[in-house]
DSSP file (Angstrom, degrees, kcal/mol; ACC not computed):
  #  RESIDUE AA STRUCTURE BP1 BP2  ACC     N-H-->O    O-->H-N    N-H-->O    O-->H-N    TCO  KAPPA ALPHA  PHI   PSI    X-CA   Y-CA   Z-CA
    1    1 A X              0   0    0      0, 0.0     2,-0.2     0, 0.0     0, 0.0   0.000 360.0 360.0 360.0 147.8  -17.8  -56.7  -57.6
    2    2 A X        -     0   0    0      1,-0.1     2,-0.2    34,-0.0    34,-0.0  -0.511 360.0-107.2 -83.5 142.4  -18.6  -54.0  -60.1
    3    3 A X        -     0   0    0     -2,-0.2     2,-0.3    33,-0.1    33,-0.1  -0.550  28.5-141.7 -70.3 136.4  -18.3  -54.8  -63.9
    4    4 A X        -     0   0    0     -2,-0.2    33,-3.0    29,-0.1     2,-0.5  -0.791  14.3-170.0 -93.1 132.0  -15.4  -53.4  -65.8
    5    5 A X  E     -a   37   0A   0     -2,-0.3     2,-0.5    31,-0.2    33,-0.2  -0.981   2.2-174.7-128.9 119.0  -15.8  -52.2  -69.4
    6    6 A X  E     -a   38   0A   0     31,-3.1    33,-3.7    -2,-0.5     2,-0.4  -0.953   5.9-164.4-111.9 133.2  -12.7  -51.4  -71.4
    7    7 A X  E     +a   39   0A   0     -2,-0.5     2,-0.4    31,-0.2    33,-0.2  -0.982  10.1 176.5-119.1 124.4  -13.2  -49.8  -75.0
    8    8 A X  E     -a   40   0A   0     31,-2.8    33,-2.8    -2,-0.4     2,-0.6  -0.991  16.5-158.7-139.3 131.6  -10.3  -49.7  -77.4
    9    9 A X  E     +a   41   0A   0     -2,-0.4     4,-0.3    31,-0.2     3,-0.2  -0.917  13.7 172.8-107.5 114.8  -10.3  -48.5  -81.0
   10   10 A X     >  +     0   0    0     31,-2.3     4,-2.4    -2,-0.6     5,-0.3   0.362  49.3 102.9 -98.3   2.3   -7.5  -49.9  -83.1
   11   11 A X  H  > S+     0   0    0     30,-0.4     4,-1.9     1,-0.2    -1,-0.2   0.849  82.8  45.8 -64.0 -38.1   -8.5  -48.6  -86.5
   12   12 A X  H  > S+     0   0    0     -3,-0.2     4,-2.1     2,-0.2    -1,-0.2   0.872 110.2  54.7 -66.5 -44.4   -6.0  -45.8  -86.6
   13   13 A X  H  4>S+     0   0    0     -4,-0.3     5,-3.3     2,-0.2    -2,-0.2   0.919 111.9  43.6 -57.5 -44.0   -3.2  -48.0  -85.4
   14   14 A X  H ><5S+     0   0    0     -4,-2.4     3,-1.5     3,-0.2    -2,-0.2   0.886 111.7  53.6 -72.4 -38.5   -3.8  -50.4  -88.2
   15   15 A X  H 3<5S+     0   0    0     -4,-1.9    -1,-0.2    -5,-0.3    -2,-0.2   0.849 110.2  48.2 -53.2 -41.0   -4.2  -47.6  -90.7
   16   16 A X  T 3<5S-     0   0    0     -4,-2.1    -1,-0.3     2,-0.1    -2,-0.2   0.241 121.0-112.0 -80.8  -0.1   -0.8  -46.3  -89.5
   17   17 A X  T < 5 +     0   0    0     -3,-1.5     2,-0.5     1,-0.2    -3,-0.2   0.808  68.8 146.8  60.6  33.0    0.7  -49.9  -89.9
   18   18 A X      < -     0   0    0     -5,-3.3     2,-0.4    -6,-0.2    -1,-0.2  -0.876  54.2-120.7-101.3 129.1    1.1  -50.2  -86.3
   19   19 A X        -     0   0    0     -2,-0.5     4,-0.3     1,-0.1     3,-0.3  -0.601  26.0-173.7 -62.6 114.0    0.7  -53.7  -84.6
   20   20 A X     >  +     0   0    0     -2,-0.4     4,-2.1     1,-0.2     5,-0.2   0.348  59.3  97.0 -95.7   2.4   -2.3  -53.3  -82.0
   21   21 A X  H  > S+     0   0    0      1,-0.2     4,-1.9     2,-0.2    -1,-0.2   0.894  83.6  48.5 -67.8 -39.4   -1.9  -56.9  -80.5
   22   22 A X  H  > S+     0   0    0     -3,-0.3     4,-3.3     2,-0.2    -1,-0.2   0.937 113.1  47.7 -57.0 -56.0    0.3  -55.7  -77.5
   23   23 A X  H  > S+     0   0    0     -4,-0.3     4,-1.4     1,-0.2    -1,-0.2   0.823 111.0  51.1 -63.1 -30.8   -2.1  -52.9  -76.7
   24   24 A X  H  X S+     0   0    0     -4,-2.1     4,-2.2     2,-0.2    -1,-0.2   0.917 110.2  50.5 -64.7 -47.0   -5.2  -55.3  -76.9
   25   25 A X  H  X S+     0   0    0     -4,-1.9     4,-2.1     1,-0.2    -2,-0.2   0.944 108.9  51.3 -64.0 -44.9   -3.5  -57.7  -74.5
   26   26 A X  H  < S+     0   0    0     -4,-3.3     4,-0.3     1,-0.2    -1,-0.2   0.883 111.2  47.0 -53.5 -38.5   -2.7  -55.0  -72.0
   27   27 A X  H >< S+     0   0    0     -4,-1.4     3,-0.9    -5,-0.2    -1,-0.2   0.852 111.2  51.2 -64.3 -37.8   -6.2  -53.8  -72.0
   28   28 A X  H >< S+     0   0    0     -4,-2.2     3,-1.9     1,-0.3    -2,-0.2   0.793  98.3  66.0 -75.2 -26.3   -7.6  -57.4  -71.6
   29   29 A X  T 3< S+     0   0    0     -4,-2.1    -1,-0.3     1,-0.3    -2,-0.2   0.663  91.9  63.3 -72.2 -12.1   -5.3  -58.2  -68.6
   30   30 A X  T <  S+     0   0    0     -3,-0.9     2,-0.8    -4,-0.3    -1,-0.3   0.604  89.7  78.7 -80.5 -15.3   -7.2  -55.7  -66.6
   31   31 A X    <   +     0   0    0     -3,-1.9    -1,-0.1    -4,-0.2     7,-0.0  -0.801  45.8 140.6-104.9 103.6  -10.4  -57.8  -67.0
   32   32 A X        +     0   0    0     -2,-0.8     2,-0.3     2,-0.1    -1,-0.2   0.565  45.3  84.1-120.7  -7.3  -10.5  -60.8  -64.5
   33   33 A X  S >  S-     0   0    0      1,-0.1     3,-2.0   -29,-0.0    43,-0.2  -0.676  85.7 -93.2-103.9 154.8  -14.1  -61.1  -63.3
   34   34 A X  T 3  S+     0   0    0     -2,-0.3    43,-0.2     1,-0.3    -1,-0.1  -0.377 110.7  21.8 -58.5 132.3  -17.0  -62.7  -64.7
   35   35 A X  T 3  S+     0   0    0     41,-2.9    -1,-0.3     1,-0.3    42,-0.1   0.318  84.7 140.1  92.6  -5.7  -19.1  -60.3  -66.8
   36   36 A X    <   -     0   0    0     -3,-2.0    40,-2.5   -33,-0.1     2,-0.4  -0.350  41.2-142.6 -68.4 156.9  -16.2  -57.8  -67.4
   37   37 A X  E     -aB   5  75A   0    -33,-3.0   -31,-3.1    38,-0.2     2,-0.5  -0.950  21.0-166.9-132.5 138.3  -16.3  -56.5  -71.0
   38   38 A X  E     -aB   6  74A   0     36,-2.9    36,-2.9    -2,-0.4     2,-0.5  -0.975  11.0-161.7-122.6 118.5  -13.9  -55.5  -73.6
   39   39 A X  E     -aB   7  73A   0    -33,-3.7   -31,-2.8    -2,-0.5     2,-0.4  -0.875   7.5-167.2-102.8 126.1  -15.1  -53.7  -76.6
   40   40 A X  E     -aB   8  72A   0     32,-2.9    32,-2.8    -2,-0.5     2,-0.5  -0.949   9.8-165.6-119.6 130.3  -12.9  -53.6  -79.8
   41   41 A X  E     +aB   9  71A   0    -33,-2.8   -31,-2.3    -2,-0.4   -30,-0.4  -0.947  26.4 158.8-102.6 123.9  -13.2  -51.4  -82.8
   42   42 A X  E     - B   0  70A   0     28,-3.0    28,-4.3    -2,-0.5   -31,-0.1  -0.972  51.0-117.9-148.1 164.6  -11.2  -52.6  -85.7
   43   43 A X  S    S+     0   0    0     -2,-0.3     2,-0.3    26,-0.2    25,-0.2   0.537  97.6  23.6 -78.6  -5.1  -11.1  -52.2  -89.5
   44   44 A X  S    S-     0   0    0     24,-0.1     2,-0.8    26,-0.1    26,-0.2  -0.938  99.6 -80.3-153.4 166.7  -11.8  -55.9  -90.0
   45   45 A X        -     0   0    0     -2,-0.3     2,-2.2     1,-0.1     3,-0.2  -0.664  44.7-145.2 -77.9 114.7  -13.3  -58.9  -88.3
   46   46 A X    >>  +     0   0    0     -2,-0.8     4,-1.1     1,-0.2     3,-0.7  -0.412  31.9 166.9 -86.4  69.9  -10.2  -59.8  -86.0
   47   47 A X  H 3>  +     0   0    0     -2,-2.2     4,-1.0     1,-0.2     3,-0.2   0.834  69.2  56.8 -55.0 -41.5  -10.9  -63.7  -86.3
   48   48 A X  H 3> S+     0   0    0      1,-0.2     4,-1.7    -3,-0.2    -1,-0.2   0.832 101.9  56.5 -67.0 -21.6   -7.5  -64.7  -84.8
   49   49 A X  H <> S+     0   0    0     -3,-0.7     4,-3.1     2,-0.2     5,-0.4   0.856  95.1  66.6 -67.3 -36.4   -8.2  -62.7  -81.7
   50   50 A X  H  X S+     0   0    0     -4,-1.1     4,-1.9    -3,-0.2    -1,-0.2   0.927 105.0  41.8 -53.0 -47.8  -11.4  -64.7  -81.2
   51   51 A X  H  X S+     0   0    0     -4,-1.0     4,-1.9     2,-0.2    -1,-0.2   0.933 114.4  51.4 -66.5 -49.2   -9.3  -67.9  -80.5
   52   52 A X  H  X S+     0   0    0     -4,-1.7     4,-0.7     1,-0.2     3,-0.3   0.929 114.7  42.0 -56.2 -46.9   -6.7  -66.1  -78.3
   53   53 A X  H  <>S+     0   0    0     -4,-3.1     5,-2.5     1,-0.2     3,-0.3   0.799 109.1  60.9 -80.8 -25.3   -9.5  -64.4  -76.0
   54   54 A X  H ><5S+     0   0    0     -4,-1.9     3,-1.6    -5,-0.4    -1,-0.2   0.916 101.2  51.2 -62.1 -35.7  -11.4  -67.6  -75.9
   55   55 A X  H 3<5S+     0   0    0     -4,-1.9    -1,-0.2     1,-0.3    -2,-0.2   0.734 106.4  56.1 -64.3 -25.3   -8.5  -69.3  -74.3
   56   56 A X  T 3<5S-     0   0    0     -4,-0.7    -1,-0.3    -3,-0.3    -2,-0.2   0.331 130.3 -96.0 -92.5   3.4   -8.5  -66.5  -71.7
   57   57 A X  T < 5S+     0   0    0     -3,-1.6    20,-3.5     1,-0.3     2,-0.4   0.741  79.1 134.2  93.7  23.7  -12.2  -67.2  -70.9
   58   58 A X  E   < -C   76   0A   0     -5,-2.5     2,-0.3    18,-0.3    -1,-0.3  -0.843  37.5-159.4-108.0 147.4  -14.1  -64.6  -73.2
   59   59 A X  E     -C   75   0A   0     16,-2.2    16,-2.7    -2,-0.4     2,-0.3  -0.837  19.0-154.8-106.8 159.9  -17.0  -65.1  -75.3
   60   60 A X  E     -C   74   0A   0     -2,-0.3     2,-0.4    14,-0.2    14,-0.2  -0.904  21.3-164.3-136.0 163.1  -17.7  -62.6  -78.2
   61   61 A X  E     -C   73   0A   0     12,-1.0    12,-3.1    -2,-0.3     2,-0.3  -0.984  21.5-157.4-141.5 135.9  -20.3  -61.1  -80.4
   62   62 A X  E     -C   72   0A   0     -2,-0.4     2,-0.3    10,-0.2    10,-0.2  -0.825  11.6-178.5-114.2 152.5  -19.3  -59.2  -83.6
   63   63 A X  E     -C   71   0A   0      8,-2.1     8,-2.9    -2,-0.3     2,-1.0  -0.945  23.5-139.3-151.0 128.1  -21.1  -56.6  -85.6
   64   64 A X  E     -C   70   0A   0     -2,-0.3     6,-0.2     6,-0.2     3,-0.1  -0.766  21.2-179.0 -85.9 112.6  -20.0  -54.8  -88.9
   65   65 A X  E     -     0   0A   0      4,-2.2     2,-0.3    -2,-1.0    -1,-0.2   0.865  64.8 -26.7 -76.4 -41.7  -21.2  -51.2  -88.2
   66   66 A X  E >  S-C   69   0A   0      3,-1.2     3,-2.2    -3,-0.2    -1,-0.3  -0.958  94.2 -50.4-162.6 171.5  -20.0  -50.1  -91.6
   67   67 A X  T 3  S+     0   0    0     -2,-0.3   -23,-0.1     1,-0.3     3,-0.0  -0.298 129.1   4.7 -54.1 127.5  -17.4  -50.8  -94.3
   68   68 A X  T 3  S+     0   0    0    -25,-0.2    -1,-0.3     1,-0.1     2,-0.3   0.701 111.1 100.5  62.1  26.3  -14.0  -51.1  -92.4
   69   69 A X  E <   + C   0  66A   0     -3,-2.2    -4,-2.2   -26,-0.2    -3,-1.2  -0.741  44.3 172.0-138.4  87.8  -15.6  -50.7  -89.0
   70   70 A X  E     -BC  42  64A   0    -28,-4.3   -28,-3.0    -2,-0.3     2,-0.5  -0.818  15.8-157.9 -96.7 140.8  -16.2  -53.9  -86.8
   71   71 A X  E     -BC  41  63A   0     -8,-2.9    -8,-2.1    -2,-0.4     2,-0.4  -0.985  11.0-174.0-111.8 121.4  -17.3  -53.7  -83.2
   72   72 A X  E     -BC  40  62A   0    -32,-2.8   -32,-2.9    -2,-0.5     2,-0.7  -0.984  10.8-160.5-117.0 126.9  -16.6  -56.8  -81.1
   73   73 A X  E     -BC  39  61A   0    -12,-3.1   -12,-1.0    -2,-0.4     2,-0.4  -0.884  10.0-169.8-110.8 107.9  -17.8  -57.1  -77.7
   74   74 A X  E     -BC  38  60A   0    -36,-2.9   -36,-2.9    -2,-0.7     2,-0.5  -0.807   4.6-166.6 -95.6 132.1  -15.8  -59.8  -75.6
   75   75 A X  E     -BC  37  59A   0    -16,-2.7   -16,-2.2    -2,-0.4   -38,-0.2  -0.980  20.4-123.1-128.3 127.4  -17.2  -60.8  -72.2
   76   76 A X  E     - C   0  58A   0    -40,-2.5   -41,-2.9    -2,-0.5     2,-0.3  -0.412  27.6-170.1 -69.1 133.6  -15.4  -62.7  -69.6
   77   77 A X              0   0    0    -20,-3.5   -43,-0.0   -43,-0.2    -1,-0.0  -0.909 360.0 360.0-121.2 148.5  -17.1  -65.9  -68.5
   78   78 A X              0   0    0     -2,-0.3   -20,-0.1   -20,-0.0    -2,-0.0   0.291 360.0 360.0 -91.3 360.0  -15.9  -68.0  -65.4
């Protein structure tokens, strides 16, 4: 089965005071297979999301690219 990669940038949503959680969950529900990847760009390290997605079978690696720009790569593990 082919690896799926979904990339989402929620920095503008948060800047405009919009809650991105539902948008993130909609994107993640498309990823069901081992090795599928969700890449999130956020203005801060989204620590609460780490726990939520861990419960859904994802590991993560985060990197601060610049001030107010975090890139987090979540990988689905079976």
